[in-house]
C-alpha positions in Angstrom: -34.0 32.6 3.3 -30.6 31.9 1.9 -29.9 29.1 -0.6 -28.0 27.3 2.1 -31.3 27.4 4.1 -33.2 25.8 1.3 -30.7 22.8 1.0 -30.1 22.5 4.6 -33.1 23.5 6.5 -31.7 23.3 10.2 -28.1 24.4 9.9 -26.0 25.9 12.8 -22.4 26.5 12.5 -20.0 27.8 15.0 -17.1 29.5 13.4 -14.0 31.5 14.1 -14.5 35.2 14.3 -12.4 35.7 11.0 -14.3 33.1 9.0 -16.8 35.0 6.9 -18.7 32.5 5.0 -19.0 28.7 4.7 -19.9 26.8 1.6 -22.0 23.6 1.4 -23.0 22.0 -1.8 -21.3 24.5 -3.9 -23.4 27.4 -2.5 -22.3 30.3 -0.3 -24.1 31.3 2.9 -23.0 33.7 5.7 -21.7 32.2 8.7 -24.3 32.3 11.5 -22.3 32.6 14.5 -18.6 32.9 15.9 -16.8 30.9 18.2 -15.0 32.6 21.1 -11.5 33.7 20.4 -8.8 31.3 20.1 -10.6 28.5 18.1 -11.1 27.8 14.5 -14.3 25.8 14.0 -15.8 23.6 16.8 -18.9 21.7 15.6 -21.6 22.1 13.0 -25.1 20.6 13.3 -26.6 19.3 9.9 -30.2 17.9 9.7 -30.9 17.1 6.1 -34.3 15.6 4.9 -32.5 13.2 2.7 -31.2 11.2 5.5 -27.4 10.3 6.2 -25.2 13.0 4.6 -21.5 13.6 4.2 -19.7 16.7 4.2 -16.0 17.0 3.3 -14.0 17.9 6.3 -17.0 17.0 8.8 -17.5 13.9 10.5 -21.3 13.2 10.9 -22.4 11.2 13.8 -25.6 9.4 14.5 -27.2 12.2 16.6 -26.8 14.7 13.7 -23.8 16.5 15.1 -20.9 17.0 12.5 -17.5 17.4 14.1 -14.6 19.0 12.2 -11.9 16.7 11.0 -8.3 17.6 11.3 -8.0 18.1 7.5 -10.9 20.2 7.0 -9.1 23.5 7.3 -6.7 23.9 4.4 -5.5 27.3 5.3 -6.2 29.6 8.3 -9.8 30.7 8.2 -10.9 28.4 5.3 -13.5 25.7 5.5 -15.1 24.3 2.4 -17.5 21.4 2.4 -20.1 19.6 0.2 -23.1 18.0 1.7 -25.2 15.4 -0.2 -26.9 12.1 0.5 -24.8 8.9 0.4 -25.7 7.2 -2.8 -23.7 4.2 -3.7 -22.5 4.3 -7.5 -23.7 7.9 -7.7 -21.7 10.3 -9.9 -20.2 11.7 -6.8 -18.6 8.3 -6.1 -17.1 8.3 -9.4 -15.6 11.7 -8.9 -14.0 10.7 -5.6 -12.5 7.6 -7.2 -10.9 9.7 -9.9 -9.7 12.4 -7.1 -8.2 9.5 -5.2 -6.3 7.9 -8.1 -5.1 11.3 -9.3 -3.7 12.1 -5.7 -2.0 8.8 -5.6 -0.2 9.7 -8.8 0.7 13.2 -7.5 2.2 11.7 -4.3 4.1 9.2 -6.3 5.4 11.7 -8.7 6.6 14.4 -6.4 8.1 12.3 -3.8 10.1 10.4 -6.5 11.5 13.8 -7.8 12.2 14.9 -4.3 14.6 12.1 -3.4 15.8 11.3 -6.9 19.5 12.3 -6.1 19.8 10.7 -2.6 20.9 7.2 -3.7 23.4 9.2 -6.1 25.2 11.2 -3.5 28.4 8.8 -3.5 28.4 9.0 -7.4 28.0 12.9 -7.4 30.9 13.1 -4.9 33.2 11.0 -7.2 32.0 12.7 -10.4 32.4 16.4 -9.1 35.1 15.6 -6.6 33.1 17.3 -3.7 32.7 16.2 -0.1 29.7 14.2 1.2 28.5 17.1 3.0 28.6 19.2 -0.4 26.9 16.5 -2.2 24.1 16.1 0.3 23.0 19.7 -0.6 21.4 18.0 -3.5 18.8 16.7 -1.2 19.0 19.3 1.5 18.4 22.3 -0.9 15.4 20.7 -2.4 13.7 20.1 0.9 14.7 23.4 2.4 13.2 25.5 -0.4 10.3 23.3 -0.3 9.8 24.0 3.3 9.9 27.8 2.7 7.5 27.6 -0.2 4.8 25.4 1.5 2.8 28.3 3.1 3.1 30.6 0.2 1.7 27.7 -2.0 -1.1 27.2 0.2 -2.1 30.8 0.1 -1.6 31.0 -3.6 -4.1 27.9 -4.0 -6.7 29.7 -1.9 -6.6 32.5 -4.5 -6.3 30.7 -7.9 -7.5 27.1 -7.2 -6.3 24.0 -5.9 -6.0 22.1 -9.3 -3.9 24.7 -10.9 -1.3 24.9 -8.2 -1.2 21.0 -8.0 -0.8 20.4 -11.9 1.6 23.4 -12.1 3.6 22.0 -9.3 3.9 18.5 -10.6 4.7 19.6 -14.3 7.2 22.3 -13.5 9.0 19.8 -11.1 9.0 17.1 -13.7 10.5 19.5 -16.6 13.2 20.7 -14.1 14.2 17.2 -13.3 14.8 16.5 -17.1 17.5 19.2 -16.8 19.5 17.6 -14.0 21.4 15.0 -16.3 22.6 17.9 -18.3 24.1 19.9 -15.4 27.9 20.4 -16.1 28.9 21.4 -12.7 27.8 20.6 -9.2 26.8 24.2 -8.6 24.5 24.1 -11.6 22.9 21.0 -10.4 22.4 22.4 -6.9 20.7 25.5 -8.4 18.2 23.3 -10.4 17.5 21.3 -7.4 16.8 24.5 -5.4 14.3 25.6 -7.9 12.8 22.2 -8.1 12.2 22.3 -4.4 10.1 25.6 -4.7 8.2 23.8 -7.6 7.5 20.8 -5.6 6.0 22.6 -2.8 2.5 22.9 -4.4 1.6 19.2 -3.9 2.3 18.7 -0.2 0.9 22.2 0.5 -2.4 21.5 -1.2 -3.1 17.8 -1.5 -4.8 17.5 1.9 -7.1 20.6 1.4 -7.9 19.4 -2.0 -9.1 16.0 -0.7 -10.9 17.6 2.0 -12.9 19.6 -0.3 -13.6 16.8 -3.0 -14.1 13.7 -1.0 -17.0 13.2 1.5 -16.0 12.3 5.1 -17.1 8.8 4.7 -14.2 8.1 2.2 -11.8 10.8 3.3 -9.7 8.7 5.5 -9.3 6.1 2.9 -8.5 8.7 0.2 -5.7 10.2 2.5 -4.2 6.8 2.9 -4.0 6.2 -0.8 -2.4 9.6 -1.1 0.2 8.9 1.6 0.8 5.3 0.1 1.6 7.1 -3.1 4.2 9.4 -1.2 5.9 6.4 0.3 6.0 4.4 -3.1 7.3 7.6 -4.8 9.9 8.0 -2.2 11.1 4.4 -2.7 11.2 4.7 -6.5 13.1 8.0 -6.4 15.8 6.1 -4.5 15.5 2.6 -6.1 15.3 3.4 -9.9 18.4 5.5 -10.0 20.3 2.9 -7.9 19.5 0.0 -10.3 20.5 2.1 -13.4 23.8 3.2 -11.7 24.9 -0.4 -11.6 25.0 -0.3 -15.5 26.0 3.2 -16.4 26.8 6.7 -15.1 24.9 8.9 -12.6 23.5 10.9 -15.5 21.7 8.2 -17.2 20.5 6.9 -13.6 19.0 10.4 -13.0 17.6 10.5 -16.5 15.8 7.3 -15.9 14.0 8.5 -12.7 13.3 11.9 -14.4 11.6 10.2 -17.4 9.5 8.1 -14.8 8.6 11.3 -12.9 7.6 13.0 -16.2 5.4 10.1 -17.1 3.7 10.3 -13.5 3.2 14.0 -14.1 1.5 13.5 -17.4 -0.7 10.7 -15.7 -1.6 13.1 -12.9 -2.4 16.1 -15.0 -4.7 14.0 -17.4 -6.6 12.4 -14.5 -7.1 15.2 -11.9 -10.7 16.2 -11.9 -11.8 19.8 -11.8 -12.5 20.9 -8.3 -16.2 20.9 -7.4 -15.9 22.0 -3.6 -13.5 24.9 -4.0 -14.4 28.6 -3.4 -11.7 31.2 -3.7 -11.0 32.7 -0.1 -7.9 34.9 -0.3 -6.9 35.7 3.4 -5.0 38.7 4.2 -1.3 38.3 4.9 -1.6 39.8 8.4 -4.3 37.4 9.3 -2.2 34.4 8.2 0.9 35.5 10.3 -1.3 36.1 13.2 -2.8 32.7 13.1 0.8 31.2 12.7 2.2 33.1 15.5 -0.5 32.1 18.0 0.4 28.3 17.4 4.0 29.1 18.2 3.0 30.6 21.4 1.5 27.4 22.7 4.4 25.5 24.2 3.1 21.9 23.7 2.5 22.6 20.0 5.8 24.4 19.6 7.5 21.4 21.2 6.0 19.2 18.4 7.0 21.5 15.6 10.5 21.2 17.0 10.0 17.4 17.3 9.1 17.3 13.6 12.4 19.2 12.8 14.4 16.9 14.7 12.8 13.7 13.6 13.1 14.3 9.9 16.5 15.8 10.3 17.7 12.5 12.0 16.0 10.2 9.4 17.4 12.0 6.2 20.9 12.3 7.8 21.1 8.5 8.2 19.8 7.8 4.7 22.0 10.5 3.0 25.2 9.0 4.4 24.1 5.3 4.5 25.3 4.9 0.7 28.7 6.3 1.5 29.2 3.6 4.3 28.1 0.8 2.4 30.0 1.5 -0.8 33.2 2.0 1.1 35.3 -0.2 3.2 34.8 -2.6 4.9 31.5 -3.4 3.0 32.3 -2.1 -0.7 28.9 -3.0 -2.0 27.9 -2.1 -5.7 25.7 1.0 -6.0 22.9 -1.2 -7.3 23.1 -3.5 -4.1 23.1 -0.5 -1.9 20.1 1.0 -3.7 18.2 -2.3 -2.9 18.7 -1.4 0.8 16.2 1.5 0.5 13.4 -1.3 0.2 13.5 -1.1 3.8 11.9 2.2 3.5 8.6 0.3 2.9 8.7 -0.6 6.7 7.4 2.9 7.2 4.2 2.1 5.3 3.3 -0.5 7.7 4.7 1.3 10.7 2.4 4.5 10.0 -0.8 2.5 9.7 0.0 0.5 12.9 1.2 3.4 14.8 -1.9 5.5 13.9 -4.2 2.8 15.3 -2.2 2.3 18.3 -2.0 5.9 19.2 -5.9 6.0 19.2 -6.0 3.4 21.6 -2.8 4.0 23.9 -2.2 7.6 23.4 0.2 9.7 21.4 2.8 10.3 24.0 3.2 6.6 24.6 3.6 5.9 20.9 6.2 8.6 20.6 8.2 7.4 23.6 8.3 3.8 22.1 9.1 5.2 18.5 11.9 7.4 19.9 13.4 4.6 21.7 13.2 2.3 18.7 15.1 5.0 16.6 17.9 5.1 19.1 18.1 1.5 19.3 18.3 1.2 15.6 21.0 3.7 15.1 23.1 2.3 17.8 22.7 -1.4 16.2 24.2 0.1 12.9 27.6 0.9 14.8 29.4 -2.5 14.3 30.8 -3.2 10.8 28.5 -6.2 10.2 26.1 -5.9 7.3 23.4 -7.9 9.0 23.5 -5.7 12.0 23.5 -2.6 9.8 20.4 -3.6 7.8 18.5 -4.6 11.2 19.5 -1.3 12.7 18.3 0.6 9.6 15.0 -1.4 9.7 14.4 -0.6 13.4 15.3 3.1 12.9 12.9 3.4 9.9 10.1 1.9 11.7 10.7 4.1 14.7 10.8 7.3 12.4 7.6 6.5 10.8 5.6 5.6 14.0 7.1 8.7 15.7 6.1 11.1 12.7 2.5 9.4 12.4 2.0 10.0 16.2 3.3 13.5 16.3 1.5 14.8 13.2 -1.9 13.3 14.7 -1.2 14.8 18.1 -0.9 18.2 16.4 -4.3 17.6 14.8 -6.0 16.8 18.2 -4.1 19.5 20.2 -4.4 22.5 17.9 -6.8 25.3 18.1 -6.3 26.2 14.5 -5.6 23.0 12.6 -4.7 24.5 9.1 -2.1 26.8 10.7 -0.6 24.2 13.1 -0.4 21.7 10.2 1.3 24.2 8.0 4.0 24.9 10.6 4.5 21.3 11.4 5.1 20.4 7.7 7.5 23.5 7.4 9.5 22.3 10.4 9.3 18.9 9.0 11.0 19.7 5.7 13.3 22.4 7.3 14.7 19.8 9.5 15.5 17.7 6.3 17.4 20.7 4.8 19.3 22.0 7.8 20.1 19.0 9.7 20.6 16.5 6.6 23.2 19.0 5.5 24.8 19.8 8.9 25.2 16.1 9.6 27.6 15.7 6.8 30.2 17.7 8.7 29.8 15.1 11.6 30.2 12.1 9.0 33.4 13.8 7.5 35.0 14.4 10.8 34.1 11.2 12.7 32.8 8.8 10.0 29.8 6.7 10.7 30.4 6.9 14.4 30.4 10.7 14.1 27.0 10.5 12.4 25.6 8.3 15.1 26.7 10.5 17.8 25.0 13.5 16.1 21.8 11.7 15.7 22.0 10.5 19.3 22.2 14.1 20.5 19.2 15.0 18.2 17.2 12.1 19.8 18.1 13.3 23.2 16.8 16.8 22.5 13.7 15.3 21.0 13.1 13.3 24.1 13.3 16.6 26.3 10.8 18.3 23.8 8.5 15.3 24.3 8.5 16.0 28.1 7.5 19.7 27.3 4.7 18.2 24.9 3.3 16.5 27.8 0.9 13.5 28.2 -2.2 13.4 26.2 -4.3 13.9 29.3 -2.6 17.2 29.9 -3.3 18.5 26.3 -6.5 20.3 25.4 -7.8 17.4 23.3 -6.5 13.9 22.8 
């Protein structure tokens, strides 16, 4: 009898053929059966003498059957869980609270660093005498290199440990941020931002896997919500702090202010992040990983959702990249600090994400995506007239629609995918790649046609997104919904 048999007397696990072993309560045991080809892990039956139990990444229902949650698989072929009785006030509860608080700090820190230059783009154009499209590379290069590094960062974390990658990512990004105010040329600044993008990839690549391993299923949803809240607040802080400082001094001091805040957050995160308890090193072969990723791309509905992520994020970043140029120039001529306050509308995404997620569960992902895309189209159209009130209303509608669409699309990937780990990695890759490619290319539309040119570019992207949504099909046509 194995150690896993001693701790869980009646355990049956259906796993993918390439999954060699599964860990419960920090112990290893061979997988007992294989799932038919094409799936990752379907179900597990857990019966423990201690009564109700929780297992990270598994949702245990009253009949004893445990279903895999969408975040359980951190990388292709990996499932790590912990099983223990639910005891209020136990050391496990204290550990989970520390994990959740630390990941909030990680989300806040990394997303503040990621978008620290977005509100400074008009100032960078003026300081270095470059076009808006050139200045926008200070955002696009960061997110583009982040997209390329996400999958390698996840693979690295499976070899050397989640916490090493998380802390190394946050600290390296913070140190690179402190170099930005010292950059003598625009090209130097872009080079530092590109490297910073690679450094930042570790947190979004590993955070969900780390939570799934360290937090029981009863608290996993709440912990994930806290992490996402941290990313939202971090994105806002990265835009708002430099905007406020810019009203008093130059872009260098504004960048220094946000970089110091990021550094403080990185120290907070590194000091509070608990050591992993549920992690077991599982290096996967490169060929296996590529095979898993390729299988997801051969599924038309999933491929359509990956394309949707690319277009949604590209549209969103494009609007926010060039909004500052429009509001600081005629006919508005607003001060930089006032323009920065407009980024508070970003908080609409927090409420929209939570509401869209609940609504998608009741009404279906397809309906929410249709409504959210329509809201984005309406919002960007409302911004066309040169009236500040209409611009603000339009941005609010556009932002709400984007976060609703992103929430519904990412959740739909989780319910539709055969291999959630591979599918989620591809979705996030497409998401950040859209920010880099479209966010930069849209600058040419803005230079050529002003705000009308940008709106036309976004409109085309939304039309293509609508066509992809048709390909994705309705929830009833998908494998799971």
